[in-house]
C-alpha positions as CSV (number, residue, x, y, z in Angstrom):
1,M,74.1,111.7,102.5
2,I,76.5,109.0,101.6
3,I,78.9,107.9,104.3
4,A,82.3,106.3,103.7
5,G,85.6,106.2,105.6
6,A,87.5,103.0,105.1
7,R,89.2,101.9,101.9
8,P,86.5,99.3,100.8
9,N,83.8,101.9,101.3
10,F,85.2,104.3,98.7
11,M,85.0,101.6,96.0
12,K,81.4,100.9,96.9
13,V,80.2,104.5,97.0
14,A,81.9,105.6,93.7
15,P,79.2,104.1,91.4
16,L,76.4,105.6,93.6
17,C,77.9,109.0,93.4
18,L,78.3,108.8,89.6
19,E,74.7,107.5,89.2
20,F,73.2,110.2,91.5
21,K,75.2,112.9,89.8
22,K,74.0,111.7,86.3
23,R,70.4,111.6,87.5
24,K,70.7,114.9,89.3
25,L,69.8,113.5,92.7
26,D,71.1,115.9,95.3
27,Y,73.6,114.2,97.6
28,A,76.6,114.9,99.8
29,V,79.5,112.6,100.8
30,V,81.1,112.3,104.2
31,N,84.5,110.8,104.7
32,T,84.6,109.7,108.4
33,G,88.4,109.4,108.4
34,Q,88.4,105.8,109.6
35,H,91.4,105.0,107.3
36,F,93.5,108.0,108.1
37,S,96.7,107.2,106.1
38,G,97.1,108.6,102.6
39,S,97.8,105.2,101.2
40,M,94.6,103.8,102.5
41,S,92.2,106.6,101.7
42,D,93.4,109.6,99.7
43,A,94.6,107.5,96.8
44,F,91.3,105.8,96.6
45,L,89.3,109.0,96.8
46,N,91.4,110.5,94.0
47,E,91.2,107.4,91.9
48,F,87.4,107.4,91.8
49,G,87.1,111.2,91.6
50,I,85.2,111.4,94.9
51,K,85.4,114.8,96.6
52,P,83.9,114.5,100.1
53,D,81.8,117.5,101.2
54,Y,82.9,116.8,104.7
55,T,86.0,115.0,106.1
56,L,86.2,114.0,109.8
57,K,89.5,113.6,111.7
58,P,88.7,111.2,114.5
59,E,91.3,110.6,117.1
60,K,93.1,107.2,116.6
61,S,94.3,106.5,120.1
62,S,91.6,103.7,120.5
63,V,88.7,102.2,118.6
64,I,86.2,103.6,121.2
65,K,87.6,107.2,120.9
66,Q,87.6,106.9,117.1
67,F,84.0,105.6,117.2
68,S,82.7,108.4,119.5
69,D,84.5,111.1,117.4
70,M,82.9,109.8,114.2
71,M,79.4,109.8,115.8
72,N,79.9,113.3,117.2
73,G,81.1,114.6,113.9
74,L,78.3,112.9,111.9
75,G,75.8,114.2,114.4
76,E,76.9,117.8,113.8
77,I,76.8,117.3,110.0
78,F,73.3,115.7,110.1
79,K,72.0,118.5,112.2
80,Q,73.4,121.1,109.8
81,E,72.3,119.3,106.6
82,S,69.0,117.6,107.7
83,P,69.4,114.8,105.1
84,A,66.3,112.9,103.8
85,L,68.3,109.7,103.8
86,V,71.6,108.4,105.1
87,I,73.3,105.7,103.0
88,V,75.9,103.5,104.5
89,V,77.9,100.7,102.8
90,G,79.6,97.6,104.0
91,D,80.4,96.5,107.5
92,V,83.2,98.7,108.9
93,N,83.1,100.8,112.1
94,S,82.2,103.9,110.0
95,T,79.1,102.0,108.8
96,L,77.9,101.3,112.3
97,A,78.8,104.8,113.6
98,A,76.7,106.4,110.9
99,A,73.8,104.0,111.3
100,L,73.6,104.6,115.1
101,T,73.8,108.4,114.6
102,A,71.1,108.4,111.9
103,N,68.9,106.2,114.1
104,K,69.2,108.4,117.2
105,M,68.4,111.5,115.0
106,N,65.3,109.8,113.4
107,I,66.8,110.0,109.9
108,P,65.9,107.1,107.5
109,L,68.8,104.8,106.9
110,A,69.8,102.7,103.8
111,H,72.3,99.9,104.0
112,V,74.1,98.8,100.8
113,E,75.5,95.3,101.0
114,A,72.9,94.2,103.6
115,G,72.3,90.6,104.7
116,L,75.8,89.2,104.5
117,R,76.6,86.8,107.3
118,S,79.7,84.7,108.2
119,F,78.0,83.4,111.4
120,N,81.3,84.1,113.1
121,R,80.7,86.5,116.0
122,E,84.5,86.8,116.6
123,M,84.6,89.0,113.4
124,P,84.0,92.6,114.4
125,E,82.4,93.1,111.0
126,E,79.8,90.5,111.7
127,I,78.5,92.4,114.8
128,N,78.5,95.6,112.7
129,R,76.4,94.0,110.0
130,I,73.8,92.6,112.3
131,I,73.2,95.8,114.2
132,V,73.2,98.0,111.0
133,D,70.7,95.7,109.3
134,Q,68.4,95.9,112.4
135,L,68.5,99.7,112.2
136,A,68.1,100.1,108.4
137,D,64.9,101.2,106.7
138,L,66.1,100.1,103.3
139,L,68.3,97.0,102.9
140,F,70.0,96.6,99.5
141,V,71.2,93.0,99.2
142,T,74.0,91.6,97.0
143,E,73.0,87.9,96.8
144,K,69.9,85.9,97.4
145,E,71.4,84.2,100.6
146,G,71.4,87.7,102.1
147,V,67.6,88.0,101.6
148,A,67.1,84.7,103.5
149,N,69.3,85.9,106.3
150,L,67.4,89.1,106.8
151,K,64.0,87.4,106.7
152,K,65.2,84.9,109.4
153,E,66.3,87.9,111.6
154,K,62.9,89.5,111.0
155,V,64.4,92.9,110.1
156,R,61.9,95.8,110.1
157,G,63.2,97.5,107.0
158,E,62.3,96.9,103.3
159,I,64.5,94.3,101.6
160,Y,65.6,94.8,98.0
161,F,67.8,92.3,96.0
162,V,69.7,94.7,93.8
163,G,73.1,92.9,93.2
164,N,76.7,93.7,94.0
165,I,77.8,97.3,93.8
166,M,81.4,96.3,93.9
167,I,80.9,94.7,90.5
168,D,79.7,98.2,89.2
169,T,83.1,99.5,90.2
170,L,85.0,96.6,88.7
171,C,83.1,96.9,85.4
172,M,84.0,100.6,85.3
173,I,87.7,100.0,85.7
174,L,88.3,96.6,84.0
175,P,88.7,98.0,80.4
176,E,91.7,99.9,81.6
177,I,93.5,96.9,83.1
178,K,96.4,95.5,80.9
179,K,97.3,91.9,80.4
180,S,100.5,90.4,81.7
181,D,102.5,87.4,80.4
182,E,104.1,86.8,83.9
183,K,103.0,83.7,85.7
184,F,102.2,84.4,89.4
185,Y,99.8,84.1,92.4
186,F,98.3,87.0,94.2
187,C,97.6,87.1,97.9
188,T,96.0,89.5,100.4
189,L,96.1,89.1,104.1
190,H,94.9,91.6,106.6
191,R,92.0,90.4,108.8
192,A,92.4,90.9,112.6
193,E,91.5,87.3,113.3
194,N,94.3,86.1,111.1
195,V,97.2,88.5,111.7
196,D,96.6,89.5,115.3
197,H,97.1,86.0,116.6
198,K,100.7,84.7,116.3
199,E,99.7,81.0,116.0
200,V,97.2,81.6,113.2
201,F,99.5,84.0,111.4
202,E,102.3,81.4,111.5
203,E,100.0,78.6,110.3
204,I,98.9,80.7,107.3
205,L,102.5,81.9,106.6
206,G,103.8,78.3,106.8
207,A,101.3,77.2,104.1
208,L,102.2,80.1,101.9
209,E,105.9,79.4,102.2
210,E,105.2,76.0,100.7
211,I,103.0,77.3,97.9
212,S,105.6,80.0,97.0
213,K,107.9,77.2,95.9
214,D,105.6,76.6,93.0
215,K,105.0,80.2,91.9
216,K,105.9,83.7,92.8
217,I,103.3,85.2,95.2
218,Y,102.7,89.0,95.1
219,L,101.4,90.4,98.5
220,P,100.5,94.0,99.1
221,L,101.5,94.7,102.7
222,H,98.5,96.0,104.7
223,P,99.5,98.4,107.6
224,R,97.9,96.0,110.1
225,T,99.8,93.0,108.7
226,E,103.1,94.9,108.7
227,K,102.6,96.0,112.3
228,M,101.8,92.5,113.5
229,A,104.6,90.9,111.4
230,H,107.1,93.3,113.2
231,K,105.6,92.4,116.6
232,F,105.8,88.6,116.0
233,K,109.2,88.9,114.2
234,L,107.7,87.3,111.0
235,L,108.7,90.1,108.6
236,G,111.9,88.3,107.6
237,R,110.0,85.1,106.7
238,M,107.4,87.2,104.7
239,K,110.2,88.9,102.7
240,K,111.5,85.5,101.7
241,T,108.0,84.1,100.9
242,F,106.4,87.0,99.0
243,S,107.2,89.6,96.5
244,L,106.0,92.4,98.8
245,L,104.1,95.4,97.4
246,P,103.0,98.6,99.1
247,P,99.2,99.1,99.5
248,L,97.8,99.2,96.0
249,S,95.3,101.5,94.3
250,Y,92.2,99.7,93.1
251,K,93.5,99.6,89.5
252,E,96.8,98.2,90.6
253,S,95.0,95.5,92.7
254,L,92.8,94.6,89.7
255,F,95.8,94.2,87.5
256,Y,97.3,91.6,89.9
257,Q,93.9,89.9,90.3
258,K,93.0,89.7,86.6
259,N,96.4,88.3,85.7
260,A,97.0,85.9,88.6
261,E,96.7,82.1,88.1
262,L,95.4,81.8,91.7
263,I,94.3,84.2,94.3
264,L,94.7,83.5,98.1
265,T,92.8,86.0,100.3
266,D,91.0,86.7,103.5
267,S,89.1,89.6,101.9
268,G,85.4,89.4,101.2
269,G,85.6,91.9,98.3
270,V,88.5,90.0,96.7
271,Q,86.5,86.7,96.8
272,E,83.7,88.5,94.9
273,E,86.1,90.1,92.4
274,A,87.9,86.8,91.8
275,S,84.5,85.1,91.0
276,F,83.5,87.8,88.6
277,L,86.9,87.6,86.9
278,G,86.9,83.8,86.7
279,I,90.1,83.5,88.7
280,P,90.5,80.5,91.1
281,C,90.4,81.7,94.7
282,L,91.3,80.1,98.0
283,T,89.9,81.9,101.0
284,L,92.2,81.9,104.0
285,R,89.4,81.7,106.6
286,T,87.1,79.1,108.1
287,E,83.9,80.6,106.6
288,T,82.7,83.3,104.3
289,E,79.8,85.8,104.4
290,R,79.8,85.6,100.6
291,P,78.4,82.0,100.1
292,V,77.5,82.7,96.5
293,T,81.2,82.8,95.6
294,L,81.4,79.2,96.8
295,I,78.1,78.0,95.2
296,E,78.3,79.8,91.9
297,G,81.8,81.4,91.9
298,T,85.4,80.4,91.7
299,N,86.0,80.3,95.5
300,M,87.0,77.6,98.0
301,I,87.3,77.8,101.8
302,A,90.9,76.8,102.6
303,G,90.9,77.4,106.4
304,I,93.6,78.9,108.5
305,R,95.7,75.8,109.3
306,K,98.8,74.9,107.2
307,E,97.6,71.4,106.6
308,N,94.1,72.5,105.5
309,I,95.4,75.3,103.2
310,L,97.8,72.9,101.5
311,K,95.0,70.3,101.0
312,A,92.8,73.0,99.4
313,Y,95.7,74.1,97.2
314,K,96.1,70.6,95.8
315,K,92.4,70.8,94.7
316,R,92.8,74.2,93.0
317,D,92.5,72.8,89.5
318,N,88.9,71.7,90.3
319,L,87.7,75.2,90.9
320,R,85.2,76.7,88.4
321,K,86.6,79.3,86.0
322,K,83.4,80.6,84.4
323,T,80.6,82.2,86.5
324,S,77.4,84.1,86.0
325,I,75.9,85.4,89.2
326,R,72.5,87.2,89.1
327,Y,72.6,91.0,89.2
328,W,76.4,91.0,89.2
329,D,76.2,93.0,86.0
330,G,77.4,96.5,86.7
331,K,73.9,98.0,87.1
332,T,73.4,97.8,90.8
333,S,73.8,101.5,91.4
334,E,71.1,102.1,88.7
335,R,68.7,99.8,90.5
336,I,69.4,101.5,93.9
337,F,68.8,104.9,92.4
338,K,65.4,103.8,91.0
339,I,64.2,102.5,94.3
340,I,65.4,105.6,96.3
341,N,64.0,108.0,93.6
342,K,60.6,106.2,93.6
343,L,60.4,106.5,97.5
344,I,61.4,110.2,97.4
345,N,58.7,111.0,94.8
346,K,56.1,109.3,97.0
């Protein structure tokens, strides 16, 4: 059983579903309903041709209620289906809910994108990653630094360096992306630690206001960012700073990334995509759980203070534009299938 539920998950499970279907490996998909708005989930499911066998509708009054509803729903499905393996991806609450449920029901667990660490415990995703990796029987790792992290933490599961499944998705879609002659920058901003704190939000926005004087900046407005911008009365400044876009489909997002002269982001996935595409990227955070994008990619940590972001911006021309990262080749889902199939046949 493959578990997804938040927008980044759907992009990561799509290549697995296609590979399993091609190889005639029996599987089912559960959408946990973590992202409940149509713009955040339905469009992505349709785009990748994923038809969940089960869709949960957790209550959204609180994170705890949503979490318990997801676990209860998954428990009923696992009881009914008796899966041989539960596969989770990424680091969102759906990932942890499924991992805990599988563990309590003694079902083997595989974690795709294991071993990533920001070493910032204030990130909810960091806690999710650490716990899921301790529970997993199979750990599929995107970059060699992830292998080192897991060995240090003495995880009990089997570690496999298979590459980045997000790049499989990117390679699938990239031939469909058109070129643009327009000159612009592309920005994404959504992380709780950035937009939920007014001071941090204003620091980042202040830097982007200055940068927007050089070039138009397109920004898809994430529901969380819009909500907090309203709360902090920053939406007027944002409208002056950015060319605001609605939440984008994956193809639409790739169009802006591929054609941008510079990407500014607090998204882990976008850091990876920018490195693969060879687009200079400034990360609006103080750390990254994707260090390979700094070492071998096109990425630079810009921080969250206006002064630091502008300093990094001045160095943008020094960023690497050609990269080649091991196993970021569009064949990760194939490697995962071979490992799982070999274990099943045993």
